[in-house]
N, C-alpha and C positions, 0 to 999 in steps of 0.2 A: 812503621810500616818497611817486614822483612822483606829480601827478595824472593823467597819461596812465596811467597803472598801475592806478592805481584805478577810472577810469571800462571799462578793459578790462575789469578782474575781474568786474565786473557782468555780463560777461558766463555767469556761474556763476547771475545769477535767471534770467535770461534760461531759460538750461536747462532749471532748477526748472519754471519757468512752461512751458515745451511738457511738460515730464514729469508735469504738473498738465493741462495739458490731453488728451496722446496717450492718458491714462490716465481719462481721466475722474472725477480725482480732487476736482474744482468746486472749487480752493483760489484759483485764482488772484488774484479779489478779498483775498484776508485774505491773504496773498504781500503784493500790492503792497501795499494799507493796510501791512504790519510793516515792511517794508524802509522803506518811505517817513516810519513814524513813526518807524523805528530812528536813520535819518540823520538825517530831524529836528533828532532824542529828542541826538543823540551831537554835532551841530554848536552843538548851543546849548551843554550841558555842557563843547562843550570851549573853549569862550568863557568862559563861568564860570571855570573852572577855571585859561585863565589870565590871566582879571582877580582874582582871589586868587589867585594864587603868585606874581604880583607885587608887589600890597602887604604879602603874610607875617605878616600880624596873626593873633593867633591865634583874637580874634573870630569873625571869617567864616571859618576852621577849623571852630571850634563849631556855627559856625551854616550849614555847611555837610554837618557829617554830623553834625547833627539834622534836617533836612527828608531825608536819606537813612534815617535810623529811625524818623520820623516815618512816608515814602512805606513803607518795607520793613511798618511794623506795621500801614497801612491796609489795605497788600493780604493776608499773611497773616492778618487780622481775619476777612476773607472765608469763610473758611478751617473759623469757630466763629461763624456765623454764628447769631445765637438765642443766646449764653452773652450772661449779664449782663457791661456794661461790658465787653464780647474787646476791643475798638479799646487801650482801654488798657491792657491786659492784655498784649496784645503787643508794644504799643510798651515800655513797660516791662521788658518781658523781652528781647526783642533791644537796647533799649538797653546792658543791664546784659551780656549775651553780647557786648557792642560796645564796653564801654568798658574791662572787665578785662582783655580779650587788651593791648587799645593799650595802657595805661596800663604792662601787665609789658613787653611788647615798648617802650617806652621809656623806663624804671626799668633794662631792659635794656642798656641803651644798642642792641638790634636795630634798631630804627629811630630815625629822630630827629625833635625836633618841631619838626616842617616841617609845613604845608601838601600840599608834593609827595609827603610818602612817607604822613604820617599819611589825608590822603582817599584814597589809592586802597584804604590797606590798610583802613580801616574801612568803603567801598564791599563793598570782598571778603567781611568779616564780617555788615555785615550782610546780606546777600542771601543766605550761609549759612544764618543766623540765620529769615532770614523763609522758608526752604525747612522748617529744622526745624522751627518752631513752627505753619506749616502744618497740616503731617504731624500735630504730636499734636494740634489743637485737633481735629483733621476725626479721629484713631482714638479720641481721649477717645468723641465722640458717639455712633460707633456701636460702642464697646468698653458705654456705659454702658448704651445701649440691649437690646445683648444679653446684655448681664448681670444687669439686671435682676433676673429674680425671685432669683437668687443673693445678688447685694446684701441687697435686700429680707427672704429670708430669714436672714440674717447679723446685722441691724440686727434683724431680731425677737426671734434670741436670745439678744440682750445685747451682739452685735458693738460695737466705733466704730466711726464711719466712715474709721478710717487701719485698722484692721484689716478692714472692708468688703472696702475696696477693693483690700487690697497684694497680693494674686494681679494682678489688671491696670494696676497702675501700674506697677508693671517694665516689660510690655508695651507701655505708652502714649509710655514715654518711649522708650524704642527704637527706636519708628516714627522719631525727629526725629533720630535720632544713627546710625542703620542707614550711609543713602544717604553720607554721608560717612566710614564705617569702611568700607563698601566700596569706595570711592572710595582711600583708604590701601593697601587690600590689591595694585591693578594701579598702584601712583603709578608709572613711570616704565617700567611694563611692558605695559601698552593702548593709555599717550596719554600726553606728556610735557605737562603742564600748561601753561596759558596765562601764567602768569609765566615760568616757567626758559623756553619757547618763545620767546616775547618779545624777555628777558634776554640769549638765547643771538640772534634777527637783530640783536642789537641791536652784539654782537659782544665778549659779554662769555665770559668763558673758562665751559665746558662745569661746569665744577667750583665753582664760584663763583654760579654759576645754582644746580647742586643746593641749594648751602647756602640760597639765599632762597626755595628751593622745602620747603623742611624747614622752615624758618622757617612759610611759611605753614600747611605740613599740620597744625602741632602750634596756630595758632590757630587754625584752624580745627576742628578738635576742642576744645578748652576752646570756641570758641564756640556752638558748636551741642550743649554739653551744658550750659552752662550756662543756654543758654537755654530747649532743652525741660524742661528741670526747673522752671528758676523760672513755666514758663506750667503744667504742671500744677498748682506748688500753691498758683497763683493762681486757677486756672480751674475745677478742680474742684471746691470747695467748693459755687458755684453749682446744684449737681443735686443740694443736700441743702437742708432746710429748715432752722431753728433749734429744733428738735424731733428735727433727728438724723435724720430719717426722707427717702426720695427725693424731690425734687423732680417732683414728678407731673407737671405745667400745665409743666416744661423738658421734661418726654423728650415728650410730646406734641407739642410742637410740633418738634421733631424727627419726628416720626410714627414714636414706639418705642412 
């Protein structure tokens, strides 16, 4: 794509602004700010990646992946605001959700251990793991408040912490995984995913593009599964005290 084509494509932004104004949505400022921020961020990351790719050093690759994980963890932690050490929990969970699939892909030869392949793949993994961890945290706070009486009664009757949350824990984990699973069900039918579309536009055979997209589907499912389970395992104990009772102070902070 040449620069002129990109400039002409910006007419779609003008169309969105016109529709927002015509229907009195009041989103013009948000749109302009979002577009401006996206362009600047992409240009900066493009130049940075160009520099990293040219040097092809493993420590630059790990540094880039580390930055992605930290930023993703920080964003996801906002959904769990109030939970002790929530940022540390999300960063550790996302890092694991990224590292395990990435290691499997490299060891199996699905991708090469180069910046050009590892960084884009890690970015996809971190982005999906971020969404999953945010959903789990949000649902955890809501579920613990809604099921407060049931959990207290179970603990009073002698149930362990694990037994008292045995019913709601699977539901919370599913919250983080279902968007990815739903996406798998319509993959190729409702939409042609980003990687597949990009490869086809780049001239790659659709069948080859499909193989890469299947790989992406597998790795994303693994990432969100690992991340969702790790988040709840690390964050759920914060809702209980050392005496195996509910942490009332924490629930009050959430308005429960």
